[in-house]
N, C-alpha and C positions, 0 to 999 in steps of 0.2 A: 486518634492515632490508628485505631483498628480500621476505621473507615478509609483512611489513606492507604493502608496496606491492601485492603480489599480492592480499592480503586486501581492500585498499581498492578496487582495480579490480574484483574480483569482486563486492564489495558494491554498488558504484555501478551496475554493469551489471544485477545482479539486482534491485535496488531500483527502478531506472529502467524496468524492463520494463513496469510498469503505467502509466507516464506517458502513452504514446500513448492508452491506453484512457481515462484521466482527461481528457485534452484533448478527445477525441472526445465524451465525455459532456457536458462543459461547453459545447462548441460546438453540439451537436445537441439537448441536453437530452432525450436518449433513453436510457433505462436498461432497456428491454425485455429486452435480452440479458444483463443482469447477474444473477448469482445472489447474493442477500444472504447465504444460508447459506455459500457459498464465501468471501465476504468476511469473515464473522465468524470462520470457521475460520482463514483466512489471517492476519487481524489477531491472533487469539489466539496463533498460532504465532510470528509475528514479534515480538510483545510478549514472549513467553517467551525468544526469542533475544536480545532487547534486555536483558532481566533477566540472562540468562546472561552476556552480554558485560560487564555491570556487575560481576557477581560475579567474573569472570575478569580484569577491568580491561583488556579488549581493545577499544581505540577503534574499529577497523574494524567489529567486530561491533555495537557500540553505535550508531555513526553510521548504518550502512547499514540496520540493522533498525529503528532509531528513525525514519528517514526513511520506511521502508516502512509503519510503523504509521500515520504521519501521512497518507501518500498514500492508503492503502487505507481509512482512516477517512473521508477526504474523499470517496472513491468511495461508501462506504456511506451517508454523509449525502446525497449527490446522489441515490442510489437512492430514499430516502424523500421527498426534496423533489420530484424530478421525477416520481416515480411518482404522487404525489397530484395533481400538475398534469395529468398525462396522463389520469387517471381522471375528473377533473372536466370535461374537455373533451368527453368522449364523450356 
């Protein structure tokens, strides 16, 4: 039980680390400092961790990495949406 709690806490903290960046991007609609390649690599990695968690039937791994896939996918979508907007204004 203790290991599960530690896993959940670690997963929440790790997954939530991109939340401030996501909020900043949504507020300012500025993605100039985001690297789409980094996001693709990160999404691929956390998607594989999610799949690994499914294979191992480990809920902390599934939930934390699944959330991370969603959050980072949202950032990648914002990159393409706001990047186009910024280029059309110039």
